[in-house]
FIZA-216059 format. One record per residue: x negated, y negated, z of N, C-alpha, C in turn. Coordinates in pm, 1 decimal, always signed. Layout:
BEGIN
REC       n_x       n_y       n_z      ca_x      ca_y      ca_z       c_x       c_y       c_z
REC         X         Y         Z         X         Y         Z         X         Y         Z
...
# end
This chain:
BEGIN
REC       n_x       n_y       n_z      ca_x      ca_y      ca_z       c_x       c_y       c_z
REC   -3048.7    +204.3    -716.4   -2979.6    +121.2    -661.3   -2841.0    +216.6    -619.1
REC   -2828.7    +348.1    -676.3   -2757.9    +379.8    -603.3   -2767.9    +434.4    -458.0
REC   -2918.1    +528.5    -490.9   -2949.8    +600.6    -361.0   -2944.9    +509.2    -209.0
REC   -2962.6    +329.7    -255.3   -2971.5    +251.7    -156.0   -2788.8    +231.9    -112.0
REC   -2758.4    +223.5    -192.5   -2599.1    +179.5    -168.5   -2527.8    +192.3     -43.8
REC   -2550.2     +77.4     +22.8   -2509.2     +65.7    +169.1   -2368.3    +123.4    +207.0
REC   -2252.4    +109.6    +101.5   -2115.4    +159.2     +97.5   -2111.1    +280.0     +96.6
REC   -2205.3    +349.7     +46.3   -2150.3    +498.6     +49.9   -2218.3    +593.7    +155.9
REC   -2309.9    +483.9    +250.1   -2355.9    +501.4    +354.6   -2237.3    +513.2    +453.4
REC   -2102.9    +469.7    +418.1   -2022.3    +467.9    +563.0   -2048.1    +334.4    +666.2
REC   -2111.5    +219.2    +562.9   -2148.3    +124.3    +674.2   -2004.6     +41.9    +701.4
REC   -1985.6     +20.7    +803.8   -1869.3     -63.2    +836.9   -1741.2     +16.5    +878.9
REC   -1744.0    +142.7    +878.9   -1597.2    +245.2    +841.6   -1538.3    +204.1    +976.1
REC   -1620.4    +263.2   +1085.9   -1564.2    +217.4   +1246.9   -1479.7     +90.0   +1241.8
REC   -1541.1      +6.9   +1212.6   -1450.3    -141.7   +1231.3   -1308.7    -115.4   +1132.2
REC   -1351.3     -63.2   +1026.5   -1182.1     -28.9    +956.0   -1110.4     +26.1   +1056.3
REC   -1176.5    +143.5   +1115.5   -1049.6    +215.5   +1160.7   -1025.5    +105.1   +1306.9
REC   -1132.9     +83.6   +1347.3   -1047.5      -0.6   +1503.6    -946.2     -76.9   +1429.2
REC    -965.9    -144.8   +1351.1    -822.8    -262.7   +1297.5    -699.5    -201.3   +1254.7
REC    -707.8     -32.6   +1179.0    -618.8     +15.6   +1154.5    -550.9     +76.5   +1296.0
REC    -621.4     +93.7   +1369.8    -546.9    +145.5   +1478.4    -504.3     +20.3   +1596.3
REC    -491.3    -105.0   +1557.1    -449.7    -225.0   +1613.1    -279.9    -233.9   +1561.0
REC    -274.5    -163.5   +1410.4    -162.7    -186.4   +1348.8     -52.4    -111.4   +1458.0
REC     +54.8     -91.0   +1453.2    +210.2      +8.9   +1464.1    +207.6    +111.7   +1406.7
REC    +216.5    +256.0   +1504.1    +221.1    +385.4   +1437.7    +353.0    +400.2   +1355.8
REC    +433.4    +357.6   +1378.4    +563.3    +362.4   +1298.1    +601.0    +292.9   +1191.5
REC    +457.8    +229.9   +1134.1    +500.8    +194.0    +975.6    +386.0    +260.8    +861.0
REC    +403.8    +275.4    +755.0    +323.3    +293.8    +651.8    +210.4    +198.4    +658.2
REC     +78.5    +242.2    +595.0      -7.3    +141.6    +593.0    -101.7    +187.1    +502.6
REC    -133.2     +95.2    +370.1    -184.5     +95.1    +281.6    -334.0     +40.2    +331.3
REC    -457.2    +141.3    +326.3    -577.1     +68.1    +364.5    -680.6    +112.4    +247.1
REC    -725.2     -12.1    +191.2    -837.9     +32.4     +37.3    -957.0      +9.8     +58.2
REC   -1079.4     +33.2      +3.9   -1187.1     -18.7      +4.1   -1296.5     +77.9     -15.0
REC   -1373.1      +6.2     -99.6   -1482.6    +103.1    -103.6   -1570.3    +223.5     +28.8
REC   -1543.5    +125.5    +182.5   -1581.4    +215.7    +237.0   -1493.9    +297.0    +281.3
REC   -1399.4    +301.2    +226.6   -1283.3    +441.9    +295.9   -1328.4    +565.2    +162.9
REC   -1457.7    +639.2    +241.1   -1467.9    +774.6    +139.4   -1393.9    +850.1    +210.4
REC   -1388.5    +936.9    +135.8   -1294.3   +1056.9    +169.3   -1377.4   +1159.4    +272.5
REC   -1527.9   +1166.9    +273.6   -1582.2   +1270.9    +386.4   -1526.7   +1194.8    +530.8
REC   -1502.8   +1071.6    +548.6   -1472.8    +981.2    +651.3   -1359.2    +949.8    +702.5
REC   -1276.5    +953.2    +572.6   -1145.9    +988.7    +622.9   -1043.2   +1062.1    +647.3
REC   -1099.6   +1190.9    +558.8   -1031.7   +1304.4    +607.2   -1004.8   +1352.8    +743.6
REC   -1135.7   +1355.5    +889.0   -1062.4   +1398.4    +989.7    -968.9   +1321.1   +1043.8
REC    -930.7   +1187.0    +978.7    -842.8   +1085.1   +1029.5    -672.6   +1117.9   +1026.2
REC    -687.6   +1249.3    +870.3    -554.8   +1258.2    +842.5    -459.8   +1357.1    +905.3
REC    -341.3   +1330.7    +947.6    -253.8   +1452.3    +987.5    -212.9   +1519.3    +858.7
REC    -222.6   +1481.4    +729.6    -200.4   +1550.0    +641.6    -295.0   +1544.6    +515.2
REC    -321.9   +1607.6    +425.3    -415.9   +1557.3    +357.0    -336.8   +1457.1    +232.3
REC    -243.3   +1553.9    +219.1    -156.2   +1462.9    +156.7    -115.0   +1320.4    +113.7
REC    -146.0   +1251.9    +257.3    -118.6   +1126.3    +284.0    -253.6   +1029.8    +277.4
REC    -328.2   +1063.1    +151.4    -441.8    +982.8    +124.4    -436.7    +992.2      -8.4
REC    -517.2    +910.3     -96.0    -495.5    +925.5    -260.4    -637.8    +781.0    -300.6
REC    -719.4    +854.4    -330.2    -847.8    +738.9    -413.6    -820.5    +731.1    -560.0
REC    -826.4    +622.9    -549.9    -806.9    +527.9    -704.4    -925.7    +539.4    -775.4
REC    -959.7    +576.8    -858.4   -1072.3    +566.0    -918.9   -1089.4    +518.3   -1059.3
REC   -1137.7    +384.1   -1047.7   -1155.8    +341.2   -1174.8   -1215.6    +390.6   -1279.6
REC   -1207.8    +381.6   -1421.7   -1325.4    +425.5   -1528.8   -1436.3    +288.1   -1540.4
REC   -1542.7    +280.4   -1597.4   -1625.1    +218.4   -1599.0   -1517.4    +112.6   -1685.3
REC   -1456.7    +132.3   -1796.8   -1411.3     +23.2   -1869.6   -1338.2     -72.8   -1764.9
REC   -1255.1      -9.5   -1709.5   -1128.4     -61.5   -1593.2   -1281.8    -175.3   -1541.2
REC   -1327.1     -96.3   -1474.5   -1413.7    -200.1   -1358.5   -1445.7    -307.1   -1436.6
REC   -1510.1    -291.0   -1547.0   -1587.5    -420.5   -1616.5   -1438.6    -511.8   -1625.5
REC   -1349.7    -463.6   -1678.3   -1233.2    -593.0   -1720.2   -1209.5    -618.1   -1608.2
REC   -1220.9    -546.6   -1457.9   -1174.3    -649.6   -1328.4   -1246.4    -731.7   -1254.0
REC   -1394.2    -685.8   -1341.9   -1480.8    -842.5   -1292.5   -1473.4    -946.1   -1378.2
REC   -1444.2    -906.0   -1511.7   -1400.4    -996.8   -1612.5   -1256.2   -1107.1   -1542.8
REC   -1186.9   -1041.5   -1526.3   -1063.3   -1113.3   -1513.4   -1071.8   -1192.1   -1376.8
REC   -1149.8   -1146.3   -1273.0   -1188.6   -1216.1   -1148.3   -1297.2   -1324.1   -1175.6
REC   -1360.3   -1325.9   -1266.8   -1463.9   -1453.7   -1298.1   -1572.7   -1376.0   -1238.1
REC   -1609.4   -1283.1   -1215.6   -1746.4   -1258.0   -1133.1   -1831.6   -1199.9   -1185.9
REC   -1838.8   -1132.1   -1308.1   -1870.1   -1070.5   -1374.4   -2045.5   -1086.7   -1431.7
REC   -2109.6   -1237.7   -1414.4   -2201.0   -1257.7   -1418.2   -2266.4   -1387.8   -1315.5
REC   -2179.8   -1347.2   -1201.6   -2188.9   -1425.7   -1066.2   -2339.3   -1380.1    -997.5
REC   -2365.4   -1248.5    -965.7   -2491.6   -1222.7    -886.1   -2614.2   -1174.7   -1011.4
REC   -2577.3   -1109.5   -1129.9   -2652.3   -1096.2   -1264.4   -2750.8   -1225.1   -1297.1
REC   -2655.5   -1315.7   -1297.0   -2740.1   -1445.3   -1369.9   -2823.7   -1539.5   -1227.4
REC   -2817.5   -1462.9   -1119.7   -2925.4   -1509.8   -1014.4   -3045.4   -1415.4   -1049.4
REC   -3080.2   -1354.3   -1143.8   -3173.8   -1252.3   -1161.4   -3235.6   -1284.1   -1295.2
REC   -3364.5   -1235.8   -1322.5   -3461.9   -1259.0   -1441.1   -3434.5   -1216.7   -1548.0
REC   -3323.3   -1080.4   -1526.8   -3279.8   -1038.2   -1665.4   -3095.6    -982.8   -1638.3
REC   -3031.4   -1114.2   -1673.1   -2908.8   -1090.0   -1651.0   -2801.6    -960.1   -1700.3
REC   -2884.8    -943.4   -1820.1   -2779.1    -832.3   -1913.0   -2836.2    -668.6   -1838.1
REC   -2965.8    -664.3   -1802.9   -3017.4    -573.6   -1728.7   -2920.3    -553.3   -1569.0
REC   -2928.9    -637.5   -1508.6   -2879.1    -671.4   -1374.7   -2728.0    -605.8   -1358.6
REC   -2672.5    -672.0   -1516.5   -2488.4    -642.8   -1471.7   -2486.3    -485.6   -1520.5
REC   -2591.5    -429.2   -1625.3   -2593.5    -262.7   -1682.8   -2617.1    -223.9   -1529.0
REC   -2709.7    -216.3   -1467.8   -2724.9    -154.9   -1338.6   -2641.6    -170.5   -1253.7
REC   -2575.0    -296.3   -1242.1   -2494.5    -262.1   -1124.0   -2327.6    -180.2   -1197.2
REC   -2317.3    -178.8   -1312.4   -2196.5    -129.3   -1369.7   -2222.5     +14.7   -1355.9
REC   -2355.5     +66.8   -1355.0   -2401.3    +174.1   -1349.8   -2425.3    +265.1   -1219.9
REC   -2469.7    +190.7   -1134.2   -2371.6    +233.2    -992.7   -2307.9    +257.3    -978.8
REC   -2209.8    +176.1    -965.3   -2088.0    +211.9    -950.3   -1985.6    +314.6   -1011.7
REC   -2049.3    +337.8   -1171.6   -1999.1    +472.9   -1220.8   -2079.6    +559.0   -1108.7
REC   -2161.1    +559.7   -1096.8   -2206.7    +674.8   -1003.3   -2174.0    +694.8    -881.8
REC   -2141.9    +560.8    -813.8   -2029.7    +605.8    -677.7   -1920.3    +666.0    -699.4
REC   -1806.6    +598.4    -803.5   -1687.8    +647.8    -854.7   -1720.0    +822.7    -817.2
REC   -1811.6    +880.5    -959.0   -1844.1   +1010.2    -968.8   -1873.2   +1106.5    -826.5
REC   -1946.2   +1004.7    -769.6   -1958.2   +1059.8    -623.7   -1797.5   +1074.3    -552.5
REC   -1760.9   +1018.2    -517.3   -1606.1    +997.5    -463.8   -1500.1   +1065.1    -521.4
REC   -1526.2   +1087.2    -669.3   -1446.9   +1209.9    -742.2   -1471.9   +1335.8    -708.6
REC   -1594.7   +1383.6    -689.2   -1655.5   +1501.1    -616.4   -1611.6   +1504.5    -536.5
REC   -1651.2   +1465.9    -427.9   -1604.2   +1455.1    -282.4   -1435.1   +1523.6    -261.4
REC   -1366.2   +1407.1    -355.9   -1189.9   +1433.5    -298.5   -1187.9   +1566.5    -393.8
REC   -1245.2   +1592.1    -462.3   -1197.5   +1747.3    -545.6   -1254.7   +1865.9    -438.1
REC   -1398.6   +1821.7    -405.2   -1427.4   +1914.1    -291.4   -1334.4   +1946.2    -152.5
REC   -1260.5   +1836.9    -127.7   -1211.2   +1811.8      -2.3   -1053.0   +1839.8     -32.8
REC   -1071.7   +1869.3    -151.5    -892.2   +1923.0    -199.1    -756.1   +1779.0    -159.7
REC    -853.8   +1668.8    -199.3    -739.1   +1558.0    -168.1    -706.7   +1464.0    -317.1
REC    -615.9   +1423.6    -339.8    -566.8   +1339.1    -406.3    -638.4   +1252.2    -477.3
REC    -684.5   +1235.7    -625.2    -731.4   +1154.6    -694.0    -652.7   +1117.9    -794.3
REC    -645.1    +943.0    -834.8    -599.4    +934.6    -968.7    -718.7    +826.7   -1032.9
REC    -721.5    +888.1   -1179.0    -798.7    +795.1   -1255.8    -734.2    +686.1   -1328.6
REC    -759.1    +523.7   -1264.9    -743.6    +432.6   -1327.6    -825.2    +364.8   -1474.3
REC    -726.6    +376.3   -1554.1    -806.3    +284.9   -1686.4    -762.8    +188.6   -1736.0
REC    -646.4    +125.0   -1652.0    -598.2     +15.0   -1666.7    -443.5     +30.7   -1786.7
REC    -423.0    +158.6   -1827.3    -339.7    +181.9   -1953.0    -201.0    +188.5   -1904.7
REC    -187.2    +224.6   -1790.3     -66.4    +214.4   -1702.7      -3.7    +109.3   -1624.0
REC     +94.2     +57.2   -1667.7    +169.3     -66.8   -1573.9    +152.0     -14.6   -1439.4
REC    +133.2    -144.7   -1339.8    +176.7    -127.0   -1197.1    +316.3     -29.2   -1148.4
REC    +405.4     -50.2   -1196.1    +508.8      -9.0   -1199.8    +504.0    +165.3   -1198.3
REC    +414.6    +235.6   -1304.1    +410.2    +378.6   -1334.5    +276.2    +405.7   -1221.2
REC    +201.2    +325.9   -1231.9    +132.2    +369.2   -1107.7    +164.5    +402.5    -938.3
REC    +247.8    +319.1    -934.9    +329.6    +282.1    -793.1    +397.0    +444.8    -791.6
REC    +464.8    +464.0    -936.9    +601.6    +565.7    -892.6    +452.5    +728.4    -933.4
REC    +345.1    +730.6    -975.4    +295.9    +838.9    -989.8    +225.1    +819.9    -815.9
REC    +162.0    +777.4    -759.5    +116.5    +751.5    -625.7    +216.6    +766.1    -546.1
REC    +326.8    +733.3    -560.5    +415.3    +741.1    -470.5    +437.2    +898.9    -434.5
REC    +487.7    +958.4    -575.0    +473.1   +1120.8    -587.7    +368.2   +1222.9    -519.3
REC    +258.5   +1136.4    -578.0    +130.3   +1231.2    -512.0    +166.4   +1224.3    -344.3
REC    +190.1   +1084.6    -268.9    +210.3   +1080.1    -153.8    +294.1   +1121.9     -64.5
REC    +429.8   +1132.1    -120.5    +542.7   +1160.0     -67.2    +626.1   +1292.4    -153.5
REC    +585.6   +1303.6    -257.5    +612.2   +1426.6    -318.9    +751.7   +1412.7    -350.7
# end
């Protein structure tokens, strides 16, 4: 599943860039999503400090699925829902690990998110990383 994970191939990235280029250049912009891969984003940065990747722990990702009510939405469409969910979560963990390795190798910012910090704390940590 991981080897054919289209998001890690950068699918759709040019469309995101096109959309971002339509925004005013005198405003701060926060862009978020799986398709914003470190290797693709790096050439667009004026300063490496202006990007951060939030890396969910497996437990946090599972809680997020549960909170959205989508945990079983796709797995129930398979012949083995338990295995399908386990495979999806394992694929997502591999994806996060790959992003973590890229961010580290490119000396970009990353922050592990496990849900133990409130939004205010995350906002402060992210603000410090991005704006020092």
